[in-house]
Each structure stands twice: as C-alpha cells, then as structure tokens.
BALOBA-1460 file (C-alpha; in Angstrom, 3 decimals):
// residues 337
<rec num="1" residu="m" x="-33.416" y="-12.894" z="-17.441"/>
<rec num="2" residu="a" x="-30.517" y="-14.026" z="-15.240"/>
<rec num="3" residu="a" x="-28.436" y="-11.321" z="-13.554"/>
<rec num="4" residu="r" x="-25.046" y="-10.749" z="-15.126"/>
<rec num="5" residu="s" x="-22.088" y="-12.037" z="-13.103"/>
<rec num="6" residu="p" x="-19.798" y="-9.318" z="-11.704"/>
<rec num="7" residu="e" x="-16.645" y="-8.798" z="-13.774"/>
<rec num="8" residu="v" x="-13.391" y="-7.995" z="-11.964"/>
<rec num="9" residu="l" x="-10.042" y="-6.902" z="-13.375"/>
<rec num="10" residu="i" x="-6.858" y="-7.607" z="-11.391"/>
<rec num="11" residu="l" x="-3.697" y="-5.808" z="-12.456"/>
<rec num="12" residu="t" x="-0.554" y="-7.394" z="-11.052"/>
<rec num="13" residu="q" x="2.696" y="-9.096" z="-11.998"/>
<rec num="14" residu="d" x="2.916" y="-12.753" z="-13.006"/>
<rec num="15" residu="f" x="4.191" y="-13.948" z="-9.609"/>
<rec num="16" residu="d" x="1.979" y="-12.541" z="-6.882"/>
<rec num="17" residu="p" x="0.798" y="-15.235" z="-4.427"/>
<rec num="18" residu="t" x="-1.274" y="-12.675" z="-2.529"/>
<rec num="19" residu="v" x="-3.681" y="-12.467" z="-5.458"/>
<rec num="20" residu="d" x="-4.358" y="-16.215" z="-5.736"/>
<rec num="21" residu="p" x="-6.681" y="-16.578" z="-2.692"/>
<rec num="22" residu="v" x="-8.665" y="-13.525" z="-3.793"/>
<rec num="23" residu="v" x="-9.095" y="-14.988" z="-7.294"/>
<rec num="24" residu="r" x="-10.325" y="-18.256" z="-5.775"/>
<rec num="25" residu="s" x="-12.752" y="-16.377" z="-3.545"/>
<rec num="26" residu="l" x="-14.088" y="-14.329" z="-6.465"/>
<rec num="27" residu="k" x="-14.631" y="-17.385" z="-8.641"/>
<rec num="28" residu="s" x="-16.332" y="-19.312" z="-5.830"/>
<rec num="29" residu="k" x="-18.808" y="-16.438" z="-5.536"/>
<rec num="30" residu="g" x="-19.598" y="-16.454" z="-9.244"/>
<rec num="31" residu="a" x="-17.506" y="-13.504" z="-10.415"/>
<rec num="32" residu="r" x="-15.703" y="-13.478" z="-13.739"/>
<rec num="33" residu="v" x="-12.050" y="-12.574" z="-13.197"/>
<rec num="34" residu="v" x="-9.446" y="-11.350" z="-15.666"/>
<rec num="35" residu="r" x="-5.939" y="-11.134" z="-14.235"/>
<rec num="36" residu="v" x="-3.272" y="-9.447" z="-16.369"/>
<rec num="37" residu="d" x="-0.053" y="-7.496" z="-15.997"/>
<rec num="38" residu="t" x="0.473" y="-4.171" z="-17.705"/>
<rec num="39" residu="s" x="3.771" y="-5.591" z="-19.003"/>
<rec num="40" residu="y" x="1.636" y="-7.599" z="-21.469"/>
<rec num="41" residu="f" x="0.855" y="-4.321" z="-23.266"/>
<rec num="42" residu="p" x="1.160" y="-3.851" z="-26.196"/>
<rec num="43" residu="q" x="2.442" y="-7.232" z="-27.385"/>
<rec num="44" residu="e" x="-0.100" y="-9.563" z="-25.702"/>
<rec num="45" residu="l" x="-2.680" y="-7.137" z="-24.330"/>
<rec num="46" residu="s" x="-4.935" y="-4.739" z="-26.239"/>
<rec num="47" residu="l" x="-7.361" y="-2.073" z="-25.060"/>
<rec num="48" residu="t" x="-9.947" y="-0.418" z="-27.267"/>
<rec num="49" residu="t" x="-12.518" y="2.297" z="-26.708"/>
<rec num="50" residu="s" x="-14.636" y="3.429" z="-29.644"/>
<rec num="51" residu="d" x="-17.609" y="5.658" z="-30.290"/>
<rec num="52" residu="f" x="-18.056" y="4.186" z="-33.773"/>
<rec num="53" residu="a" x="-20.576" y="1.492" z="-34.752"/>
<rec num="54" residu="g" x="-22.425" y="1.373" z="-31.455"/>
<rec num="55" residu="g" x="-19.331" y="1.901" z="-29.316"/>
<rec num="56" residu="r" x="-17.308" y="-0.513" z="-27.218"/>
<rec num="57" residu="q" x="-14.782" y="-0.596" z="-24.375"/>
<rec num="58" residu="v" x="-12.793" y="-3.796" z="-24.529"/>
<rec num="59" residu="l" x="-9.690" y="-5.312" z="-22.953"/>
<rec num="60" residu="r" x="-8.363" y="-8.412" z="-24.717"/>
<rec num="61" residu="h" x="-5.657" y="-10.830" z="-23.578"/>
<rec num="62" residu="r" x="-5.230" y="-13.928" z="-25.727"/>
<rec num="63" residu="d" x="-8.640" y="-15.618" z="-25.765"/>
<rec num="64" residu="r" x="-10.065" y="-13.539" z="-22.910"/>
<rec num="65" residu="e" x="-12.147" y="-10.425" z="-23.397"/>
<rec num="66" residu="l" x="-13.447" y="-7.991" z="-20.777"/>
<rec num="67" residu="d" x="-16.098" y="-5.320" z="-21.259"/>
<rec num="68" residu="l" x="-14.585" y="-2.377" z="-19.374"/>
<rec num="69" residu="s" x="-17.977" y="-0.678" z="-19.071"/>
<rec num="70" residu="a" x="-19.371" y="-3.694" z="-17.186"/>
<rec num="71" residu="m" x="-16.637" y="-4.046" z="-14.554"/>
<rec num="72" residu="s" x="-17.674" y="-3.952" z="-10.917"/>
<rec num="73" residu="g" x="-14.141" y="-3.532" z="-9.579"/>
<rec num="74" residu="v" x="-10.423" y="-3.230" z="-10.335"/>
<rec num="75" residu="w" x="-7.709" y="-4.394" z="-7.950"/>
<rec num="76" residu="y" x="-4.535" y="-2.482" z="-8.768"/>
<rec num="77" residu="r" x="-1.960" y="-4.608" z="-6.987"/>
<rec num="78" residu="r" x="1.619" y="-4.582" z="-8.256"/>
<rec num="79" residu="p" x="1.700" y="-4.406" z="-12.053"/>
<rec num="80" residu="t" x="4.996" y="-3.905" z="-13.885"/>
<rec num="81" residu="a" x="6.029" y="-1.589" z="-16.708"/>
<rec num="82" residu="f" x="4.932" y="-1.823" z="-20.333"/>
<rec num="83" residu="e" x="7.222" y="-3.911" z="-22.534"/>
<rec num="84" residu="f" x="7.868" y="-2.856" z="-26.109"/>
<rec num="85" residu="g" x="9.486" y="-4.877" z="-28.875"/>
<rec num="86" residu="d" x="13.150" y="-4.740" z="-29.850"/>
<rec num="87" residu="e" x="12.204" y="-3.556" z="-33.326"/>
<rec num="88" residu="m" x="11.879" y="-0.002" z="-31.957"/>
<rec num="89" residu="g" x="14.805" y="2.225" z="-31.068"/>
<rec num="90" residu="e" x="15.048" y="3.932" z="-27.683"/>
<rec num="91" residu="s" x="13.511" y="7.174" z="-28.947"/>
<rec num="92" residu="e" x="10.555" y="5.289" z="-30.411"/>
<rec num="93" residu="r" x="10.140" y="3.231" z="-27.222"/>
<rec num="94" residu="q" x="10.119" y="6.399" z="-25.144"/>
<rec num="95" residu="f" x="7.426" y="7.911" z="-27.368"/>
<rec num="96" residu="a" x="5.406" y="4.661" z="-27.240"/>
<rec num="97" residu="r" x="5.734" y="4.564" z="-23.455"/>
<rec num="98" residu="y" x="4.358" y="8.076" z="-23.039"/>
<rec num="99" residu="e" x="1.513" y="7.331" z="-25.444"/>
<rec num="100" residu="a" x="0.704" y="4.146" z="-23.525"/>
<rec num="101" residu="l" x="0.739" y="5.949" z="-20.167"/>
<rec num="102" residu="h" x="-1.734" y="8.526" z="-21.436"/>
<rec num="103" residu="g" x="-3.864" y="6.054" z="-23.386"/>
<rec num="104" residu="v" x="-4.041" y="3.056" z="-21.071"/>
<rec num="105" residu="g" x="-4.117" y="5.243" z="-17.972"/>
<rec num="106" residu="g" x="-6.859" y="7.421" z="-19.422"/>
<rec num="107" residu="i" x="-9.011" y="4.498" z="-20.549"/>
<rec num="108" residu="l" x="-8.848" y="2.774" z="-17.173"/>
<rec num="109" residu="r" x="-9.290" y="6.007" z="-15.215"/>
<rec num="110" residu="a" x="-12.509" y="6.668" z="-17.128"/>
<rec num="111" residu="t" x="-14.121" y="3.436" z="-15.917"/>
<rec num="112" residu="d" x="-17.004" y="3.836" z="-13.491"/>
<rec num="113" residu="c" x="-16.278" y="1.115" z="-10.949"/>
<rec num="114" residu="l" x="-14.632" y="0.502" z="-7.594"/>
<rec num="115" residu="w" x="-10.823" y="0.645" z="-7.442"/>
<rec num="116" residu="i" x="-8.562" y="-0.863" z="-4.791"/>
<rec num="117" residu="n" x="-6.814" y="1.599" z="-5.106"/>
<rec num="118" residu="r" x="-6.622" y="3.898" z="-8.119"/>
<rec num="119" residu="p" x="-2.920" y="4.387" z="-8.973"/>
<rec num="120" residu="d" x="-3.141" y="8.172" z="-9.058"/>
<rec num="121" residu="i" x="-4.613" y="8.106" z="-5.548"/>
<rec num="122" residu="d" x="-1.955" y="5.639" z="-4.366"/>
<rec num="123" residu="a" x="0.813" y="7.899" z="-5.647"/>
<rec num="124" residu="v" x="-0.294" y="10.762" z="-3.385"/>
<rec num="125" residu="a" x="-1.429" y="8.617" z="-0.464"/>
<rec num="126" residu="d" x="2.008" y="6.963" z="-0.303"/>
<rec num="127" residu="l" x="3.803" y="10.255" z="0.414"/>
<rec num="128" residu="k" x="4.856" y="9.786" z="4.040"/>
<rec num="129" residu="p" x="5.309" y="13.477" z="4.977"/>
<rec num="130" residu="f" x="1.813" y="14.181" z="3.633"/>
<rec num="131" residu="q" x="0.418" y="11.301" z="5.709"/>
<rec num="132" residu="l" x="2.022" y="12.680" z="8.870"/>
<rec num="133" residu="a" x="0.668" y="16.180" z="8.209"/>
<rec num="134" residu="m" x="-2.850" y="14.840" z="7.646"/>
<rec num="135" residu="a" x="-2.686" y="12.565" z="10.703"/>
<rec num="136" residu="k" x="-1.772" y="15.563" z="12.852"/>
<rec num="137" residu="k" x="-4.587" y="17.545" z="11.238"/>
<rec num="138" residu="f" x="-7.082" y="14.933" z="12.441"/>
<rec num="139" residu="g" x="-5.739" y="14.856" z="15.991"/>
<rec num="140" residu="m" x="-3.476" y="11.806" z="15.913"/>
<rec num="141" residu="r" x="-0.189" y="11.842" z="17.753"/>
<rec num="142" residu="v" x="2.750" y="11.325" z="15.393"/>
<rec num="143" residu="p" x="6.474" y="11.165" z="16.222"/>
<rec num="144" residu="r" x="8.354" y="14.449" z="16.152"/>
<rec num="145" residu="t" x="9.982" y="14.342" z="12.734"/>
<rec num="146" residu="l" x="12.910" y="16.016" z="10.979"/>
<rec num="147" residu="l" x="12.936" y="15.895" z="7.171"/>
<rec num="148" residu="t" x="16.050" y="17.414" z="5.655"/>
<rec num="149" residu="n" x="19.086" y="17.069" z="3.429"/>
<rec num="150" residu="d" x="21.006" y="19.607" z="5.526"/>
<rec num="151" residu="p" x="23.556" y="18.001" z="7.890"/>
<rec num="152" residu="d" x="23.508" y="21.096" z="10.106"/>
<rec num="153" residu="e" x="19.818" y="20.573" z="10.833"/>
<rec num="154" residu="v" x="20.503" y="17.018" z="12.044"/>
<rec num="155" residu="a" x="23.413" y="18.232" z="14.155"/>
<rec num="156" residu="r" x="21.159" y="20.863" z="15.730"/>
<rec num="157" residu="v" x="18.635" y="18.217" z="16.836"/>
<rec num="158" residu="l" x="21.395" y="15.953" z="18.162"/>
<rec num="159" residu="e" x="22.865" y="18.810" z="20.182"/>
<rec num="160" residu="g" x="19.457" y="19.440" z="21.723"/>
<rec num="161" residu="n" x="19.668" y="16.156" z="23.668"/>
<rec num="162" residu="e" x="15.932" y="15.556" z="23.210"/>
<rec num="163" residu="g" x="16.153" y="11.778" z="23.497"/>
<rec num="164" residu="k" x="16.992" y="9.007" z="21.077"/>
<rec num="165" residu="l" x="16.508" y="9.443" z="17.337"/>
<rec num="166" residu="v" x="15.763" y="6.869" z="14.676"/>
<rec num="167" residu="y" x="16.442" y="7.015" z="10.963"/>
<rec num="168" residu="k" x="13.587" y="5.707" z="8.809"/>
<rec num="169" residu="s" x="13.470" y="5.591" z="5.019"/>
<rec num="170" residu="l" x="10.578" y="7.292" z="3.250"/>
<rec num="171" residu="s" x="10.159" y="4.781" z="0.435"/>
<rec num="172" residu="g" x="10.400" y="1.394" z="2.137"/>
<rec num="173" residu="g" x="14.178" y="1.279" z="2.093"/>
<rec num="174" residu="v" x="14.756" y="-1.350" z="-0.595"/>
<rec num="175" residu="i" x="18.151" y="-1.036" z="-2.302"/>
<rec num="176" residu="h" x="18.878" y="-3.004" z="-5.486"/>
<rec num="177" residu="y" x="22.562" y="-3.811" z="-5.859"/>
<rec num="178" residu="p" x="23.654" y="-5.426" z="-9.168"/>
<rec num="179" residu="g" x="23.888" y="-9.206" z="-8.907"/>
<rec num="180" residu="a" x="22.430" y="-9.350" z="-5.391"/>
<rec num="181" residu="f" x="19.056" y="-9.781" z="-3.750"/>
<rec num="182" residu="p" x="17.317" y="-6.507" z="-2.833"/>
<rec num="183" residu="s" x="18.194" y="-5.431" z="0.685"/>
<rec num="184" residu="g" x="15.997" y="-3.380" z="2.958"/>
<rec num="185" residu="l" x="16.807" y="-0.568" z="5.353"/>
<rec num="186" residu="l" x="15.038" y="-1.141" z="8.656"/>
<rec num="187" residu="t" x="14.280" y="1.621" z="11.123"/>
<rec num="188" residu="t" x="17.541" y="2.223" z="12.991"/>
<rec num="189" residu="v" x="18.413" y="3.988" z="16.254"/>
<rec num="190" residu="v" x="20.937" y="6.734" z="15.528"/>
<rec num="191" residu="g" x="24.169" y="6.219" z="17.464"/>
<rec num="192" residu="d" x="27.297" y="8.285" z="18.031"/>
<rec num="193" residu="e" x="28.701" y="7.095" z="14.698"/>
<rec num="194" residu="i" x="26.405" y="9.498" z="12.877"/>
<rec num="195" residu="q" x="28.716" y="12.354" z="13.829"/>
<rec num="196" residu="e" x="31.309" y="10.926" z="11.436"/>
<rec num="197" residu="h" x="28.799" y="10.521" z="8.603"/>
<rec num="198" residu="l" x="26.612" y="13.620" z="8.828"/>
<rec num="199" residu="g" x="27.825" y="14.732" z="5.409"/>
<rec num="200" residu="r" x="25.928" y="11.850" z="3.818"/>
<rec num="201" residu="v" x="22.651" y="13.507" z="4.768"/>
<rec num="202" residu="r" x="23.245" y="15.922" z="1.904"/>
<rec num="203" residu="h" x="22.853" y="13.144" z="-0.681"/>
<rec num="204" residu="t" x="19.041" y="12.929" z="-0.444"/>
<rec num="205" residu="m" x="16.001" y="13.660" z="1.698"/>
<rec num="206" residu="c" x="16.398" y="11.987" z="5.088"/>
<rec num="207" residu="q" x="13.805" y="11.314" z="7.768"/>
<rec num="208" residu="f" x="14.701" y="11.290" z="11.458"/>
<rec num="209" residu="q" x="12.122" y="10.771" z="14.192"/>
<rec num="210" residu="e" x="12.042" y="10.697" z="17.945"/>
<rec num="211" residu="y" x="12.231" y="7.208" z="19.418"/>
<rec num="212" residu="i" x="9.004" y="6.449" z="21.298"/>
<rec num="213" residu="e" x="8.853" y="3.785" z="23.981"/>
<rec num="214" residu="k" x="6.416" y="1.021" z="23.098"/>
<rec num="215" residu="a" x="4.241" y="-1.441" z="24.957"/>
<rec num="216" residu="y" x="3.310" y="-3.116" z="21.674"/>
<rec num="217" residu="e" x="2.478" y="-2.227" z="18.081"/>
<rec num="218" residu="v" x="-0.584" y="-2.526" z="15.854"/>
<rec num="219" residu="r" x="-0.758" y="-3.343" z="12.151"/>
<rec num="220" residu="l" x="-4.188" y="-2.239" z="11.012"/>
<rec num="221" residu="t" x="-5.408" y="-3.527" z="7.655"/>
<rec num="222" residu="v" x="-8.377" y="-1.569" z="6.310"/>
<rec num="223" residu="i" x="-10.470" y="-3.123" z="3.535"/>
<rec num="224" residu="g" x="-13.323" y="-0.787" z="2.764"/>
<rec num="225" residu="n" x="-15.196" y="-0.357" z="6.038"/>
<rec num="226" residu="t" x="-13.787" y="-3.526" z="7.601"/>
<rec num="227" residu="y" x="-10.884" y="-3.119" z="10.031"/>
<rec num="228" residu="f" x="-8.441" y="-5.882" z="10.956"/>
<rec num="229" residu="p" x="-6.322" y="-4.610" z="13.892"/>
<rec num="230" residu="v" x="-3.505" y="-7.048" z="14.676"/>
<rec num="231" residu="t" x="-1.375" y="-6.679" z="17.802"/>
<rec num="232" residu="v" x="2.375" y="-7.198" z="17.332"/>
<rec num="233" residu="d" x="4.369" y="-8.136" z="20.438"/>
<rec num="234" residu="s" x="7.508" y="-6.397" z="19.239"/>
<rec num="235" residu="q" x="8.923" y="-5.602" z="22.691"/>
<rec num="236" residu="g" x="9.121" y="-9.171" z="23.929"/>
<rec num="237" residu="h" x="11.921" y="-9.999" z="21.486"/>
<rec num="238" residu="e" x="15.205" y="-8.123" z="21.149"/>
<rec num="239" residu="a" x="15.409" y="-8.308" z="17.354"/>
<rec num="240" residu="t" x="12.055" y="-6.571" z="16.853"/>
<rec num="241" residu="q" x="12.117" y="-3.891" z="19.544"/>
<rec num="242" residu="v" x="12.992" y="-1.090" z="17.109"/>
<rec num="243" residu="d" x="11.407" y="-2.504" z="13.919"/>
<rec num="244" residu="w" x="9.129" y="-5.548" z="13.953"/>
<rec num="245" residu="r" x="10.005" y="-6.242" z="10.308"/>
<rec num="246" residu="a" x="13.290" y="-7.633" z="11.636"/>
<rec num="247" residu="a" x="11.489" y="-10.785" z="12.859"/>
<rec num="248" residu="q" x="13.554" y="-13.747" z="11.728"/>
<rec num="249" residu="d" x="11.515" y="-16.937" z="11.966"/>
<rec num="250" residu="q" x="7.977" y="-15.917" z="12.833"/>
<rec num="251" residu="m" x="5.850" y="-12.946" z="13.698"/>
<rec num="252" residu="h" x="5.061" y="-12.584" z="17.396"/>
<rec num="253" residu="y" x="1.432" y="-11.612" z="17.890"/>
<rec num="254" residu="g" x="-0.285" y="-10.297" z="20.983"/>
<rec num="255" residu="d" x="-3.878" y="-10.786" z="22.040"/>
<rec num="256" residu="y" x="-6.574" y="-9.143" z="19.943"/>
<rec num="257" residu="r" x="-7.347" y="-5.601" z="21.049"/>
<rec num="258" residu="p" x="-10.035" y="-3.618" z="19.219"/>
<rec num="259" residu="l" x="-9.120" y="-0.052" z="18.350"/>
<rec num="260" residu="p" x="-10.498" y="2.700" z="20.589"/>
<rec num="261" residu="e" x="-13.416" y="4.533" z="19.006"/>
<rec num="262" residu="q" x="-11.447" y="7.775" z="18.799"/>
<rec num="263" residu="i" x="-8.659" y="6.098" z="16.808"/>
<rec num="264" residu="v" x="-11.260" y="4.578" z="14.473"/>
<rec num="265" residu="k" x="-12.784" y="8.008" z="13.813"/>
<rec num="266" residu="q" x="-9.385" y="9.603" z="13.224"/>
<rec num="267" residu="t" x="-8.363" y="6.764" z="10.909"/>
<rec num="268" residu="q" x="-11.588" y="7.123" z="8.927"/>
<rec num="269" residu="a" x="-10.922" y="10.835" z="8.519"/>
<rec num="270" residu="l" x="-7.330" y="10.200" z="7.422"/>
<rec num="271" residu="l" x="-8.282" y="7.530" z="4.884"/>
<rec num="272" residu="d" x="-11.059" y="9.731" z="3.561"/>
<rec num="273" residu="e" x="-8.517" y="12.516" z="3.024"/>
<rec num="274" residu="l" x="-6.108" y="10.100" z="1.304"/>
<rec num="275" residu="g" x="-8.957" y="8.684" z="-0.786"/>
<rec num="276" residu="v" x="-7.931" y="5.032" z="-0.416"/>
<rec num="277" residu="v" x="-10.232" y="2.018" z="-0.132"/>
<rec num="278" residu="y" x="-7.450" y="-0.296" z="1.088"/>
<rec num="279" residu="g" x="-4.612" y="0.576" z="3.438"/>
<rec num="280" residu="a" x="-2.187" y="-0.982" z="5.917"/>
<rec num="281" residu="l" x="-1.490" y="1.345" z="8.845"/>
<rec num="282" residu="d" x="1.123" y="1.039" z="11.578"/>
<rec num="283" residu="f" x="0.727" y="2.334" z="15.134"/>
<rec num="284" residu="i" x="2.858" y="2.329" z="18.258"/>
<rec num="285" residu="v" x="1.009" y="1.917" z="21.555"/>
<rec num="286" residu="t" x="2.953" y="3.456" z="24.441"/>
<rec num="287" residu="p" x="3.162" y="2.007" z="27.976"/>
<rec num="288" residu="d" x="0.497" y="4.597" z="28.898"/>
<rec num="289" residu="g" x="-1.843" y="3.228" z="26.222"/>
<rec num="290" residu="e" x="-1.525" y="6.146" z="23.797"/>
<rec num="291" residu="y" x="-1.717" y="5.358" z="20.077"/>
<rec num="292" residu="v" x="0.973" y="6.939" z="17.878"/>
<rec num="293" residu="f" x="0.499" y="6.907" z="14.112"/>
<rec num="294" residu="l" x="3.577" y="5.905" z="12.118"/>
<rec num="295" residu="e" x="2.522" y="5.475" z="8.499"/>
<rec num="296" residu="a" x="-0.016" y="4.119" z="6.019"/>
<rec num="297" residu="n" x="0.871" y="1.851" z="3.119"/>
<rec num="298" residu="p" x="-1.811" y="1.874" z="0.386"/>
<rec num="299" residu="t" x="-0.435" y="-1.364" z="-1.094"/>
<rec num="300" residu="g" x="0.702" y="-3.086" z="2.115"/>
<rec num="301" residu="q" x="0.899" y="-6.875" z="2.319"/>
<rec num="302" residu="f" x="-1.627" y="-8.819" z="4.364"/>
<rec num="303" residu="m" x="-1.361" y="-12.504" z="3.466"/>
<rec num="304" residu="w" x="0.974" y="-13.362" z="6.355"/>
<rec num="305" residu="m" x="-1.700" y="-12.260" z="8.845"/>
<rec num="306" residu="q" x="-4.477" y="-14.014" z="6.948"/>
<rec num="307" residu="n" x="-2.519" y="-17.278" z="7.032"/>
<rec num="308" residu="d" x="-1.249" y="-17.011" z="10.621"/>
<rec num="309" residu="l" x="-4.468" y="-15.778" z="12.227"/>
<rec num="310" residu="e" x="-7.069" y="-17.188" z="9.822"/>
<rec num="311" residu="l" x="-8.488" y="-13.757" z="9.051"/>
<rec num="312" residu="p" x="-11.010" y="-13.511" z="6.166"/>
<rec num="313" residu="m" x="-9.125" y="-10.771" z="4.314"/>
<rec num="314" residu="s" x="-9.273" y="-12.299" z="0.824"/>
<rec num="315" residu="d" x="-13.033" y="-12.803" z="1.120"/>
<rec num="316" residu="c" x="-13.405" y="-9.207" z="2.262"/>
<rec num="317" residu="i" x="-11.504" y="-7.937" z="-0.783"/>
<rec num="318" residu="s" x="-13.500" y="-10.129" z="-3.160"/>
<rec num="319" residu="d" x="-16.805" y="-8.955" z="-1.650"/>
<rec num="320" residu="l" x="-15.763" y="-5.347" z="-2.133"/>
<rec num="321" residu="l" x="-14.672" y="-5.882" z="-5.743"/>
<rec num="322" residu="m" x="-17.942" y="-7.620" z="-6.587"/>
<rec num="323" residu="e" x="-20.077" y="-4.994" z="-4.862"/>
<rec num="324" residu="g" x="-18.710" y="-2.288" z="-7.120"/>
<rec num="325" residu="g" x="-18.589" y="1.430" z="-6.708"/>
<rec num="326" residu="p" x="-18.555" y="4.180" z="-5.932"/>
<rec num="327" residu="f" x="-17.183" y="3.300" z="-2.496"/>
<rec num="328" residu="q" x="-18.941" y="4.880" z="0.461"/>
<rec num="329" residu="r" x="-17.121" y="5.207" z="3.762"/>
<rec num="330" residu="g" x="-19.479" y="4.208" z="6.532"/>
<rec num="331" residu="e" x="-19.838" y="2.340" z="9.805"/>
<rec num="332" residu="v" x="-16.711" y="0.379" z="10.719"/>
<rec num="333" residu="k" x="-16.702" y="-3.318" z="11.513"/>
<rec num="334" residu="q" x="-13.673" y="-4.534" z="13.484"/>
<rec num="335" residu="v" x="-12.678" y="-8.182" z="13.001"/>
<rec num="336" residu="g" x="-10.797" y="-10.053" z="15.723"/>
<rec num="337" residu="y" x="-8.821" y="-13.277" z="15.881"/>
C-alpha cells in the first residue's frame, strides 16, 4: 500500500507572494497543499469535527477538502479576520465572531501536527519587553531600555547624560492614516526637540533605548533547527546607520559570518522559551565584536534574502511542514551564502 502524501494547511491572506515559492516547493515534493484565508469563514470555508457516525475532522473550501487529523503541518502566515454577511446586525456579528474565535481556534489548536507558528504562541513571543527579559535571562546583551508613559522618567534619563537615546516602536510602527498608504516609524535618534514634546509620552507606552555603536548588523532567520545568519552592512551607508530598514534601493549585505557558538546556544534557549519554530532575529555587532540582541519577530519576512542571496529558505520551510510534529529542537545547521 502506497504511503499517504503529507497534507499541509497554509493560512494566509489572498495576496502573499512569500507563500508562493513554499507552495511550489511542497507540491514538487509530493505534498498536498490547501491554502485558505480565515476571511473565507463562514461564507466560503467550513470546518467540522464530529464524534458521530465514525467521526471526522474536515476543512472544506469550495471543491477542496482536508482531513485535519491527517495534516503534517500548518503554516500560520498572515491570515485576515473572519467576514460575516450583511444580513446580520452588529450585535449578531459580534456574537458570531466570538463563537468563530472559540470554535475555529479550538478545532485548529486541537490538531496534532507541526505549526509554524501557533498563533497563541506568536501572540506571546511577539511581546518585545518579554523578549528582552528572556534574552537577558539567557546571558545575551541587550540595550539598556526604558519603557514608560511617564514624561518625567524620560526626562530623568536625558538629564543623566548617559549617551544617545533612540526611540523604537514596540509593534512595528505602522500607522494607517485614512486615504493614505501605511507609514512606518523607523528607529530614531532622540534629539533636543524631544524636550518640547515630552508630554506626548503620556499618550501610550514608549520604548527608549541606548544607542549602541555598530560595526554591522545580523538578520538571523531560524527555520526549525536551520539558521540563516545574514550580515547587513548598515554602517557603510548614511541612510541605514540607525535603522537598516531605511534602505532605499537595495539592501547592502556584508560577507557571510557564521554565528559564534555561544550566540547559537543562547538563541536556542531563547527560542525554546518563546516556543516558536520560525523566527527572524536582529542583532547588532559592535566594533569590539560583541553581539547585542535587539528583537525577534515570529512572523518576520525572509523572501528578500532568499531572492538576493539564493538561500534555500522556502525549501527548508516545506521540508519542516512535511516532516510534521511535534518539533524537536536539536543540533543547529548554519547555512551560508
């Protein structure tokens, strides 16, 4: 009897070019792939679990059907919210939304397969102050950080003359203004003008960190036990010296440098604590060669590095999804370019 092909579920929005190469890789390796968005529920997507008449666990979208009990892996990328029909009023839609969150979330959470990453784990792992606390716990150097909505606390640090400060958003810094493209807040060096605007700190939680001199930076993409450390030559170009995301035309890469063994061990411990299978981590490397942990993004993008440096990231993700779970953290393989 022929072995059953692995079945993989991908949850993401309609337009997500990052998913396409992974789907191609999965199909070329013989996997059966169902890609849907949670916005299809409940009008185009149905989920059923039943203990009656032999039992079944089924996801259906149009003419496609997936046995949830047979899945090897789920890639939870960037799905969007449920969409309910106009025939319901707002109160009914709110009730239906809560029921869907409990029902759909509970059905998928009960599956026994590998997740990249489970949404409940992502929600905690994405909390930047928690990441910093855990990184320190495992011996990593992190920037000295002030988290506050009290202007007096910021003034106290500024009066201490302890070097330059930067402001860095906690949530990625994307602001959606009506009728305009989303704009992002990059990491910014705090200047004298902050004295005039300290009162604004009271509006929300604000993160200020010490500015650390850099030799270069590292974007580390972790896919299971495979590490892709990419060197970013941020200091050779004025626009990217504070935040390499400010690169205008192209990303400036440095030569491949494998991570020191100690950083690998500390990263493994951090990711184990966060519980993630996939993560994109950012480090500063000082002129003295010291690694400084900045943050981890459990849903960070990677396709730009795959395309620019011909890294086999999509194949690595597809292999992991087909292998299934539970995921075991083990010996690390570093991949160069």
